C-alpha positions, 0 to 999 in steps of 0.5 A, a space after each residue: 516559535 510563534 503561535 500560529 492560528 489558522 486564518 478565518 477563511 473569507 466569507 462570500 458575504 464580505 465580498 462586494 457582491 456579497 454585500 449587495 445581497 445584504 438585507 438593506 441592499 438586496 431589494 434595490 439590486 434585485 429590482 432588475 435582472 434576467 427576468 425575461 423569458 426565452 419563450 412566452 409563446 406556446 404556454 398555457 397562460 397565452 392559450 385561449 383555445 377551446 381544446 387547450 392546444 397551447 402550442 397551436 394557439 400561439 405558435 412561433 410564427 405568431 409571436 412577432 405579431 401578437 401582443 402577449 397577455 401575461 408576460 414577454 419574451 426575448 433574446 438575452 433579455 433583461 427586465 424589472 421585477 414586474 416586467 413592465 419595461 423589457 430590454 432584449 436583443 434583435 439581430 438580422 443577417 440579411 438572409 433570414 425571413 424574420 428578425 431574430 428576436 426570440 429563440 426558435 424551437 419545435 412544439 410538442 407535436 413537431 418534435 419526435 421527442 417532444 418540444 425542443 429548442 433548436 438554437 445554440 446559446 449558453 449562459 456563461 456568467 452571472 452574479 446573484 445580485 445581477 450586477 454582472 451577467 454574460 451569455 453567448 448566442 451563435 447566430 448563423 450567417 446563412 438563412 436560419 433553417 426554420 423549415 428544414 428543422 420542422 420538416 426533417 423532424 417531422 420525417 423522424 416520427 419514430 421515437 427510436 430515431 434521433 432528433 435533428 438538431 441545428 448543428 446537424 443542418 450543416 449551417 455551422 460548417 466553415 464556421 459561417 456564424 457570428 458569436 454574439 456575446 451579450 453582457 449586462 453590468 449595473 453601474 447602480 441598481 437601476 443603471 443598466 449597461 448592455 454590451 454586445 460583442 459580435 465576432 465573425 467566425 467565418 472566412 468572409 466578411 458578413 453583414 449584421 444588423 444589431 438592434 437592441 429593443 426596449 418595450 413596455 409589456 402590454 397591460 393596456 389592451 385587456 381593460 378599458 381606460 387603462 393608462 398607456 406608457 410611452 417611449 419617445 425619442 429625445 436628444 442625443 439621440 436617446 429614448 425616454 421611457 415613462 410609465 405611470 408614476 415611475 421615474 422616467 428612464 433614458 435608453 441611449 446608445 454610445 455609438 450611432 444608431 437609428 431609433 425605430 418605434 412601433 406599438 406592442 400591439 397585435 397585428 390583427 390584419 396579418 393574423 386574423 385578416 381584419 382590423 388595422 393597428 397603426 404601427 403594430 408589434 411587427 412593424 420594426 421587423 417588416 421595415 428592417 427586412 424591406 429596407 423601408 420606414 413605411 410601417 414604423 411610427 414617423 413621430 418617433 414614439 410608441 411602446 416598443 423601440 429598437 436601436 438599429 445599426 448595420 455592420 459589415 464585420 470582416 472575417 475574424 473581426 469583432 464589433 463592440 456595441 454599448 447601450 445604457 438604460 438609466 434614470 439619468 440622461 447624462 451621456 457616458 463615454 466608452 472609457 467610463 462604460 468599460 470601466 464599470 464592466 471591468 469593476 463588476 467582472 472583478 467583483 464576480 471573480 472575487 465572489 467566486 474565488 471565495 466560493 471556490 476555495 480549495 477547488 484546484 481544478 480550473 475546469 471544475 471551477 469553469 463548470 461550476 461557475 457556468 452552472 450557477 450562471 444558468 441558475 441565475 439567468 433562469 430566474 423569470 417573472 411569472 404572471 398568471 391569474 387563473 381566475 382572470 384567465 378562465 373568465 377572460 378580459 373585458 375588452 376581449 372575446 370571452 374564452 370558450 365555455 369548455 374552459 370552466 371544466 378544463 385545465 386548471 379550472 379548480 385552481 382559481 385561487 392561484 394568482 402569481 406575479 413573482 420572480 421564480 426560478 425556472 427549470 429552463 427558459 425555453 422548454 420549461 418557462 414555468 415553475 415546477 414544484 419539485 424542480 424548484 425545491 432542488 433549485 433552492 438547495 443550489 441557490 442556497 450556496 450563493 444566495 440563501 435569502 433568495 432560496 428561502 424566499 422561493 420556498 416560502 413563496 410556493 407555500 403562500 396562499 396564492 400558490 398553495 391550494 386551499 386543500 393544502 396541495 402545492 401547484 405542480 406546473 401550469 399544464 396541470 397544477 393538480 398533478 402530484 410532485 414528490 414532497 421534497 420541500 421539507 427536505 429542501 427547507 431543512 437543507 437551505 436552513 442548514 446552508 444559510 446557517 453555515 454561511 451567515 452564522 445565524 439560524 433563521 428559525 423564523 423562516 423554518 417555522 414559517 415554512 413548516 406550518 404550511 408544509 404540515 397543511 401539505 402533509 395533511 393533504 397527502 395523508 387525506 388524498 393519496 392514501 387510497 385505503 387508509 393504510 399508510 400506502 400512498 399512490 400519488 400518480 406519476 410523481 414526476 417520474 413520467 414513464 418509469 412504469 408501464 402505465 401512466 400513473 396519473 391516468 385511470 389504469 387500463 386494468 382498473 384499481 390503483 397502484 400502491 407506489 413504492 416511491 410514493 410511500 417512500 417519499 412520504 416516509 422521507 417527508 415524515 422524517 424531514 418534518 420530524 427533524 424540522 420540529 426538533 430543530 424548532 424545539 431547541 427554543 420552543 419545546 411545544 414542537 416536541 409533541 409535533 416531532 413525536 407525531 411525525 415519528 409515529 407516522 414514519 413507523 406506520 409507513 415503515 410497517 405498511 411498506 413491509 405488509 400492505 394493510 396486513 394482506 401479506 403483500 408488501 412493497 418489499 420483495 424478499 425473493 428479489 431483494 427489491 422494492 416494487 410498486 404493487 398493482 391493486 386490482 378491482 377484484 382484490 388481487 395484488 400484483 407486484 410490478 417487478 420493474 427494477 427502477 428508481 421506484 425501488 431505490 427511493 426508500 433509501 432516501 427515507 433516513 434520519 440520524 438523531 445525534 448524541 444528546 438528543 435524549 437530554 435535549 428533547 426529553 418529551 420527544 424521547 419519552 413518547 418515542 420510548 413508550 411507543 417502541 416498548 408498547 409496539 414491538 411490531 413497529 420497533 422491529 421494522 426499523 433500526 431499533 431505538 436501542 441500537 446506537 451508532 458511533 457517538 451514541 447516534 440513533 438511526 431512523 430509516 426504512 432499511 436495516 443493514 440487510 435490506 440496505 446492503 441488498 439494495 446497494 448491491 443492485 444499485 452499485 452493480 454496473 450491469 444494472 443501475 451503476 453507470 460510468 456517470 451515475 445511477 441509471 433510472 432503470 436497471 440495464 438488466 431490462 435490456 435483455 429481460 423487459 417487464 411486460 403485461 398483457 391485459 385485455 388485448 393490449 401489451 404493456 412493456 418496460 425495457 431499458 432505454 438509455 437514451 431518448 424514450 421510445 415510450 409515449 406513456 406520458 408524452 413529451 421528451 422525458 424518459 425515466 427508463 434508463 437515463 441518468 437524472 441528477 436530482 435522484 442521484 443527489 438525494 441518494 448521495 445525501 442519504 448514503 452520507 447520512 447512513 455513514 453518519 450512523 454506521 461509520 467507516 467500519 461498515 463497508 459495501 462492495 463498490 462496484 458490485 463484484 469488483 472485490 473493492 469495498 468502500 465505506 458508505 461515505 466513500 460510495 457517496 464520493 464515488 457517485 459524486 465523482 461519476 456525476 461530475 465527470 459528465 461535464 469535466 474533460 476526461 484524459 482525452 479532452 472530451 466532455 461526455 455531456 457533449 456526446 460524439 459531436 466533434 465540433 462541440 468536443 474539439 472546436 475552441 469556440 464550442 468545447 468549453 461552453 457547458 450545456 446542463 441537460 435535463 438528463 443523460 444517456 445511461 451508457 455514454 453520459 451524453 446530454 439529453 432532453 432540455 439542453 438548458 435545464 440548469 434547474 435541477 441539473 445545477 446540483 452539480 455545482 454543489 457536488 463540485 463544491 463538496 468534492 473540493 472540500 476535505 472530508 472529515 468524520 
């Protein structure tokens, strides 16, 4: 017999796509990408109103006619990383009142559950270097029902009524629509190929105008004497794009087209009734619809152009159109063009084949690949200079004086112009701090350098406030998000090390120092009484309580928050763990680790007994953590709402592995002294002397008794545990709502598995019953950490009352299975995320296109909220990845 050794599995970095992510190549390959937002209108950046009414100031009806100040949008868009030159798709079915140049949706006031995109589109494939991307848009052949969607949703003002969606209008009946597939492939980093494949799904032939548009972002209207770029028709025909000192690019169609030109400038006559702008932004729209060429520039030049062609597509027929944007003006034939696409698709397949080793289920591979695709397509160029926005531009009327004391007026330092991972390209085309932390963990599986760069970016001085606060989101940069960034940094660091074999301590150290500033801000600003009990406000959980926790309370006083305090306990442990990791090579960090160890113990003590006042966040009778309302007269009232607020303490857990005492003698000595001299602190957590398997040490807010008590509720299917994950509010509140009457007002929290009927925080978010992916993911990770200490002998009943006992790692696996079942086909071929819509569930042209919703119905698993929020819901890609790998203890 011959000696056999297991082959080393191939690495992602050894694939063609992986090599494009290497240090010497990534900047070039990331120069162009899907950085164009799906919506710039209705954003805070574009709002110059007196009252901060962003949705009303620049609505969808203005978007085609108004030059944006801070960015651009477009359908299936692509741009450079400064968004100076943009490429996107335009369509017209000869029925619509306007060109389809951007996605339509309802504003916050129009929708009965807040803002909501009313289109059908999916991001189907993408590679992290943007060498290949693919998306699908379903374009109706009848007139798009703009007015019907607004009117009918306006009738459904009751928040207990379902939203009226595009598919409910009947516009897809008899399959009278086009599947419009848009793909990008790079022949070279700056050589962009765009392929548009249109299939007529309807029973009859139907006309379609296809007009990819190329334009320059308007940077010249906002200051005097700015240099204007130029697009001009050349031989071929083709368009040559020049901008400053940048090398010219040539835009060419591989089939006959007519190029039309206008300026990316506001049509002031249409919008405001004054002025005359030759060939304004909407000139191409107007001429296509009128069938004339009276408004476009007859000189065949401008700052915006479209490659127009009309096609009569038979029933079941397909039309393929090819376009190229490249530094070279050389013509490329169809065979060479398609060969590039074939090669890039093979590269993409090879990349994901390595990633998905051991993932035998083809449906799981499909879901995961689309999840990663959505993450990649949601990278956006985000530009916002708050100081300039507050002051206004020299060539424009000054903003109202009220801005100086209004939204974000204390964030003048913030000046962003970067590629950032967005939660969603339409509903949330702006970054959110805690969303972004979860995005980074998902991205670390396919592009850890990008993930690390995003975490560093968020802590840079042009993002982080001088006082140490991280910016929340543009609607209110000063709102407070959960401090999950140390956790994310540590996870990204570990995933990067596992992939590359190199521990990037420079990254970890860099982000650690900035996070210590943020930690200090939390301690100084969010501990109302200086007793290690934290408030923080809504903390991303919107309407999880009976009050808006970011607003002054109707009762007066403040809320001692179980989640805010638990997040801070988790923060201290994450920072302690990072400090110990850095102490591996620099023992100075042992002192800092000791500091966070102590702070964790003080928080653990405070959660049990708030400031020595005899009222803790843990309720011994209910065996649960609650928020505590601190009234102005000194009374303290537990808010007995069983919600995720009481489960988040499970996330504050860290296991120090064997050998820690020898590796970190300074830290060990200080910790031992503290616990010997402060037995009141030592008795609140698993004791320093209590070791688990392999002589590990456990630090957690919960000892065995409390952890089992919380898990008994969390794993109870009549409370938190659903078929598809952990609910955000106990189902017990369906029969027993929590309510308070105060000063003539009635405040209540009841179980709402679907869309929220509460407007406590507004918008379409709901933390009163639905399933949210990020908290579920953190709970799964925490269970696995607990299992690393207790081992397989420690079991809990799962589900509660079933008589079935599982180790904690097995409970984590069960939760992961339930979450992944949201997207995977069940035995009947249904995907719970698609709800009860038969077209979505059964039609071959729909059923394998996966939406990644913001949250999910607590009873059925149907997708709710933003339909394309691949940001934090993209974590399912990691759950699928982990589930495919063999488990080892």
